[in-house]
Every structure is written in structure tokens, then in C-alpha cells.
Phi, psi and omega in degrees: 000128184290139179280145181263117180247124181257143174284167181300314178300321181294321180294320179296317180295320180293321179295315178298321180296319180293318178297321178297319180295320179296316180297316180296318180295320180296320179293320180294322183282323186261339187272331184062215181290340180253036182301135177085350181280136180260140179255121182267137178261121181296137180274140180258146178295146180296133180283148178292137181297143179298138181088010178290171182300322181296315180297318182295318180294320180294322181287327185279336184287120179289150181261010181218169176221158181241129180230157177254116179258121184222172178094217187277063173234164187284326181227078179299149178156189179270137180224142176257126185231156177295151176300143181093359178290162181240172183302324179301322179293319180295317180294322178296320178295331180273016176090002181088171180283153173281171182289349180260005184289142175273076188295335182293340182266005181250126177273096185293339183272354183293138179287152180267151174239149181299131180085004183282151172256125175262106183253116179264112182288157178262137177251023186288328181278114182072016182274189181291156179289131182293163181294163182299134180096346180274156178293139180293145178282131180288151177257357179222160179304144181276135179278116181297337185266357179223353184292146177276170177301321180295319179293320178290325179297334181284350180284150181295131178080003179245114177267182182297326180293313179294323178299319179293324178297323179296316180294318180296319180296319180297318181291329184273322187251357181096181186292153175285142176252347180203154176298329180294343177296341179295343180296340180283351182268127179303134179096352178246119181243185182302321182296317181290323178299318179298323180288343181263351181297132183092342180260339178229153177219148172267090184279000000 
């Protein structure tokens, strides 16, 4: 059988033809109806590394604030409120103002700051005459050792329940010797005692 000898140009042409056939076959088998179509993958922006300054600041920033509501409100004390709250929100959490509060002197729209004291002043001394049926506002300090439940109830921040506790404590333990003795009564703390100074006396 005679041997087939190819020249160099013929060998190069045959090799190129074979490579072309392989490429065409691969596209036909793998491409389907979308042969030759390229699919682009959208690139995403690089994510900030975990523990970056932005993440730490976001995690450390508290979402609430604590304020002290005192004075002529129904339930004086410390309250935790969401950030962005205003004085009106703090007073509402404290049960609202009493009927003796000088509400005109309070800016309800002012924003709150963490650690702030919201003090609602009382306008009971020399203030407007209360509505019909309400307890009259005293013009002199109330005597803790002789005042009735109704007289004590008229004080800022003292409701009927606390007024009854004051009378019961007085009957059980004897007369008060100082305004600070009110601290022994459940529901009365330092903030409320401070709001009552000048309004009550132990005669």
C-alpha cells in the first residue's frame, strides 16, 4: 500500500480544518437555540466589611432615651421613650398634667434629650379658679397633719389613692415632722417630694 506523504502547507491546512470542525461541533452541542449567545452576570457593589466603623456606630447607637418627668403630672418618675420623642410624649407617659398644672408655660413640641428632666410647674397658687365640683386650690401650704383626703388630692402629682395613703400613714405612725417623711409612703419618691416643697408643711 503506497504511503501518503503530506507537504507542510497541506498538513497546516488539514490541522486548521480539524480545529474548525471541533469548534463548530462544540457550539452545536452546547449552545442549543441560543448558540453563541453570551450571558452577562450583573456585578454587585462591594459590601462593606463586617465590623466596619459604620456597622459599629449603628450597633452602638441606642434607639431610646430616658427622661425624668416631675412636677404637676399624675405619675412623676423616670420613663423610657423612643428617640425623637417630644415633651408632650413624656407628659402623656406620666399620666398627663394635673388640673393645677401651668400648662401654658410648657413647650409641648420641644424635643427630648437623654437624661433631661421635664418639670411641669404648678399654677395652683394664685392660679385660675377651678371648675365647678373640683377641690378648691389652697392659698397657703397644706398641713400634712390635719389635711383631709380632698385637700391632699388637690396637690400636684397627688391623686386620691396617694392622698388616702398619706392620711392612713399619719393615723398609724403619728404626725409628720418633715416633708421628707413622705418618702416612707409607697408611690412617693424624691421627685414628687421636691415638687411638693413649699406646698405642704408638717405643722
